[in-house]
C-alpha positions in Angstrom: 1.5 -22.3 31.2 3.3 -19.6 30.2 3.0 -16.5 28.0 5.8 -16.9 25.4 4.7 -13.5 22.9 2.6 -10.9 22.2 1.2 -9.4 19.0 0.7 -5.7 18.6 -1.6 -3.8 16.3 0.5 -2.3 13.3 0.2 1.2 12.0 -1.6 1.2 8.7 -1.0 4.9 7.7 0.6 7.7 8.9 -2.4 9.6 9.7 -4.3 7.2 11.9 -3.1 6.5 15.5 -6.1 4.1 15.5 -7.3 0.9 13.6 -10.3 -1.5 13.4 -9.1 -5.1 14.4 -10.5 -8.1 12.8 -9.4 -11.9 13.8 -8.6 -14.7 11.2 -8.0 -17.2 14.3 -10.4 -18.5 17.2 -8.9 -18.1 20.9 -7.0 -21.4 21.8 -6.0 -22.1 17.9 -2.3 -23.6 17.2 -0.7 -20.6 15.0 3.1 -21.0 13.6 5.6 -18.4 13.3 4.7 -15.8 10.9 1.5 -17.1 10.5 -1.4 -14.6 9.7 -3.6 -14.2 12.6 -5.7 -11.2 12.1 -5.9 -7.9 10.1 -6.2 -4.4 11.0 -7.9 -1.5 8.9 -8.2 2.2 8.4 -10.3 3.7 5.5 -6.9 4.0 3.7 -6.2 0.1 3.9 -5.4 -2.9 5.4 -2.2 -4.6 7.2 -1.9 -8.2 8.2 -0.9 -9.3 11.7 1.6 -12.1 12.0 2.7 -14.6 14.8 6.4 -14.1 15.9 6.4 -17.4 17.7 4.5 -20.6 17.8 1.9 -21.3 20.3 -1.5 -21.1 21.2 -3.3 -17.9 20.2 -5.5 -15.8 22.8 -7.3 -12.4 21.5 -7.1 -9.3 24.1 -9.7 -7.6 21.9 -12.8 -8.5 19.9 -13.6 -8.3 16.0 -14.5 -4.7 15.1 -13.0 -3.0 18.0 -11.1 0.4 17.6 -7.9 -0.1 19.0 -4.7 2.0 19.3 -1.5 1.5 16.9 1.0 -0.4 19.3 -2.0 -2.0 21.6 -1.8 -5.6 22.6 -4.2 -7.4 20.1 -3.1 -11.0 21.5 -1.2 -13.2 23.4 0.7 -16.4 22.5 0.7 -19.5 25.3 2.9 -22.6 25.0 -0.3 -24.3 26.3 -3.8 -24.4 25.6 -5.2 -22.7 28.6 -8.0 -19.3 28.8 -6.1 -18.5 32.0 -3.5 -16.3 30.3 -6.0 -13.8 29.3 -7.0 -13.6 33.3 -3.6 -13.1 34.5 -3.3 -10.1 31.6 -6.0 -8.5 33.0 -4.9 -9.0 36.7 -1.4 -7.9 35.6 -3.2 -4.5 34.4 -5.2 -3.8 37.2 -1.9 -4.2 39.7 -0.4 -1.6 37.6 -3.0 1.0 38.5 -5.7 0.5 36.0 -9.0 0.9 38.6 -11.3 1.2 35.5 -12.0 -2.0 33.3 -13.3 -1.0 29.7 -13.2 -2.7 26.1 -11.0 -1.3 23.4 -13.8 0.8 21.4 -14.7 2.7 24.9 -11.0 3.2 26.0 -10.8 5.0 22.3 -13.8 6.9 22.8 -12.9 7.9 26.2 -9.3 8.7 25.2 -10.4 10.9 22.4 -12.9 12.8 24.2 -11.3 13.1 27.2 -14.0 11.8 29.4 -13.9 11.8 33.2 -14.1 8.3 34.1 -15.2 9.0 37.5 -18.7 9.0 36.7 -18.2 5.1 35.6 -18.6 2.6 38.2 -15.4 0.8 38.8 -17.2 -2.6 39.7 -18.5 -2.9 35.9 -16.8 -3.0 32.4 -17.3 0.2 30.6 -18.5 -0.6 27.2 -18.6 1.5 23.9 -22.4 2.2 24.5 -22.0 3.4 27.8 -19.3 6.1 26.7 -22.0 6.9 23.7 -24.4 7.6 26.0 -22.3 10.2 27.9 -21.5 11.9 24.7 -24.9 11.9 23.5 -26.9 14.4 25.4 -30.4 15.6 24.7 -30.9 18.7 22.1 -33.9 20.0 20.6 -33.8 19.9 17.1 -33.5 23.5 15.1 -36.2 23.0 12.6 -34.3 25.0 10.1 -32.0 22.4 10.0 -34.0 19.4 9.1 -33.4 19.8 5.5 -29.7 19.8 5.9 -26.9 17.0 6.2 -23.2 16.1 6.2 -21.8 13.0 4.2 -18.9 11.0 5.8 -16.0 10.5 3.5 -14.9 12.2 0.6 -14.1 9.7 -2.2 -15.8 8.3 -5.4 -18.9 6.6 -3.9 -19.6 10.2 -2.5 -19.5 11.8 -5.7 -22.7 9.5 -6.5 -24.8 10.7 -3.3 -23.8 14.4 -4.2 -25.5 13.8 -7.5 -28.4 12.2 -6.2 -28.8 14.7 -3.4 -28.7 17.6 -6.2 -31.1 15.7 -8.6 -34.0 15.3 -5.8 -33.7 18.7 -4.3 -34.9 17.5 -1.0 -31.8 18.3 1.1 -28.7 20.7 1.3 -25.3 19.4 1.7 -24.0 21.3 4.7 -20.0 19.5 3.6 -18.2 16.6 4.1 -16.2 15.2 7.0 -13.1 13.4 5.9 -10.0 11.8 8.1 -7.5 13.5 5.5 -8.7 16.8 6.5 -7.2 19.5 6.5 -5.3 18.1 3.4 -8.2 16.9 2.0 -9.6 19.0 -1.2 -13.2 19.4 -1.6 -15.5 17.0 -3.7 -17.6 18.4 -6.8 -17.9 21.6 -5.0 -18.7 20.4 -1.8 -16.2 21.6 0.9 -14.5 19.5 3.6 -15.9 20.6 7.0 -13.4 18.5 9.2 -12.9 15.1 10.3 -15.9 13.4 12.3 -14.8 15.0 15.2 -16.8 17.8 14.1 -20.1 16.3 14.0 -21.1 16.8 17.9 -20.7 20.3 16.9 -23.0 19.8 14.1 -25.6 17.8 16.3 -26.1 20.4 18.8 -26.9 22.8 16.3 -29.7 20.3 15.1 -28.3 18.8 12.2 -29.1 15.1 12.5 -29.0 14.0 9.3 -25.8 12.0 7.7 -25.1 10.3 4.1 -22.8 7.5 4.2 -20.2 8.4 1.6 -18.1 5.2 2.2 -18.3 3.1 -0.5 -15.5 0.2 0.5 -16.2 -2.6 -2.1 -12.8 -4.0 -0.5 -13.4 -3.1 3.2 -17.3 -3.2 3.5 -17.6 -3.7 7.1 -15.9 -0.5 7.6 -18.9 1.1 6.0 -20.8 -0.7 8.7 -19.0 0.5 11.2 -19.5 4.0 10.6 -23.3 3.5 10.1 -23.5 1.8 13.5 -21.3 4.1 15.7 -23.4 7.4 14.4 -26.7 5.9 14.7 -26.3 5.1 18.4 -25.5 8.6 18.6 -28.8 9.8 17.5 -27.9 10.7 14.2 -30.0 10.0 11.1 -29.5 8.2 7.8 -32.3 9.1 5.2 -32.5 6.8 2.0 -31.1 8.0 -1.2 -33.0 6.7 -4.4 -31.7 8.1 -7.8 -34.2 9.8 -10.0 -33.6 7.0 -12.5 -33.8 3.9 -10.5 -36.8 2.0 -10.7 -38.4 0.6 -7.3 -42.0 -1.0 -7.2 -44.5 0.4 -4.5 -44.2 -2.6 -2.6 -40.5 -2.2 -1.7 -39.9 -2.0 1.8 -36.6 -0.8 3.2 -35.0 0.4 6.6 -32.8 3.6 6.7 -29.4 4.7 5.0 -29.6 2.8 1.6 -28.6 4.0 -1.3 -30.2 3.3 -4.8 -28.1 4.0 -7.7 -28.9 5.1 -11.4 -30.2 2.5 -13.4 -30.9 0.2 -10.4 -34.3 -2.1 -10.6 -35.7 -3.0 -7.4 -38.9 -5.6 -7.9 -42.1 -6.0 -6.1 -42.3 -7.4 -2.5 -38.4 -7.1 -2.2 -37.5 -6.3 1.6 -34.1 -4.3 2.2 -32.4 -3.6 5.6 -30.5 -0.5 6.3 -27.3 1.2 5.1 -27.2 -1.3 2.0 -25.9 -0.1 -1.3 -27.5 -1.2 -4.5 -25.5 0.0 -7.5 -26.0 1.3 -10.8 -27.3 -1.0 -13.0 -28.2 -3.7 -10.7 -31.4 -5.8 -10.7 -33.0 -7.4 -7.6 -35.9 -9.3 -8.6 -39.2 -10.1 -6.6 -39.6 -11.3 -3.1 -35.8 -10.8 -2.1 -34.6 -10.4 1.2 -31.8 -8.1 1.6 -29.8 -8.0 5.3 -28.4 -4.7 6.6 -25.0 -3.5 5.6 -25.2 -5.1 2.0 -23.3 -3.8 -1.2 -24.8 -5.2 -4.6 -22.1 -3.7 -6.6 -23.0 -2.5 -10.2 -24.5 -4.7 -13.0 -25.2 -7.6 -10.4 -28.4 -9.6 -11.1 -30.6 -11.1 -8.4 -33.3 -13.4 -9.1 -36.4 -14.0 -7.5 -36.9 -14.7 -3.9 -32.8 -14.7 -3.1 -31.7 -14.0 0.4 -28.4 -11.9 1.4 -27.2 -12.0 4.7 -25.7 -9.2 6.6 -22.7 -7.4 5.6 -22.1 -9.2 2.4 -21.0 -8.0 -0.9 -22.4 -9.1 -4.3 -19.6 -8.0 -6.8 -19.9 -6.4 -10.6 -21.8 -8.5 -12.9 -22.3 -11.3 -10.0 -25.7 -13.4 -11.4 -27.6 -15.2 -8.3 -30.4 -18.1 -9.1 -33.8 -17.8 -8.1 -34.0 -18.9 -4.5 -30.3 -19.3 -3.8 -29.5 -18.4 0.2 -26.0 -16.2 0.6 -24.9 -15.9 4.0 -23.4 -13.2 6.1 -19.8 -11.4 5.9 -19.5 -13.1 2.2 -17.6 -11.7 -0.7 -18.7 -12.9 -3.8 -16.1 -11.6 -6.9 -16.8 -10.1 -10.0 -18.7 -12.4 -12.7 -19.5 -15.3 -10.5 -22.6 -17.1 -11.3 -24.2 -18.4 -8.2 -26.6 -21.6 -8.2 -26.6 -22.9 -4.9 -26.4 -21.3 -1.3 -23.3 -19.8 0.0 -22.5 -20.5 3.6 -21.5 -17.5 6.3 -18.2 -16.1 6.2 -17.5 -17.4 2.7 -15.3 -15.9 0.0 -16.3 -16.9 -3.7 -14.1 -16.1 -6.6 -14.5 -17.6 -10.3 
């Protein structure tokens, strides 16, 4: 067994030193030179990662990890043996790295300049361990209970702003956006900084966030944003447009956004961080898992099941009783008459 190559995280755009990783292969798969093996993403786009040599691939990071541009994401070996990963970890330790941590944890440690001495050298430091250090206990100031911040300042944020203004329930403090300070305000709402300012607002008692990232083509980025700040103690209220129609028996989690003209029927269950977009219809007894985006004009007949992190495109029709798996993308205009398994892409 010998290492014959490495694959590093490419740059997606000039403003981001960190990217989110997603694999397209399994450890031990045989890949060809120039074959796409993974992708990295930011809010601005996606770039494929390709193998420079043929060999057996072993990933050093996991799906959803935030990693620095230029970090090694995979090793190529001349034989099928996971021992190459153990060798790589040992080499890191031999070069003076006393602490073992996941890439997400490393990203947070570097970003917030955290002193590693408060962690044990005998355990792998994970993202939740770092978040526990970053999230101190504070008393919520009552005057901030009706104030919130919107994450990301694109077109979807405009729809959220309209709902908030029409409902009159909340006051918008501002929008965070990775393009700050070059990003302009949105519909009169100022850009108050990047997401780095959120901890400052948390300490003043602001606990409510709105996920303004629509991310129709990369909806797992929206999921990751929600989970990251939910873990830090932020709340995501449900937004329901005054012209949406929900039956009283509808049940839902938090952070859902029900847009104008949407119709949600009786005994429907909706998870958290879902978008039921303009004019979409979700009929009786359907169950929608977390992080699902049902795009404008889609129609779900009764008793439909949708798995987590799935995108139902514009104008899609899903027949009665059909089950759609997790991490599925259904392109615009499809008619779905039978079950769709996890991780599928359905096109006309």
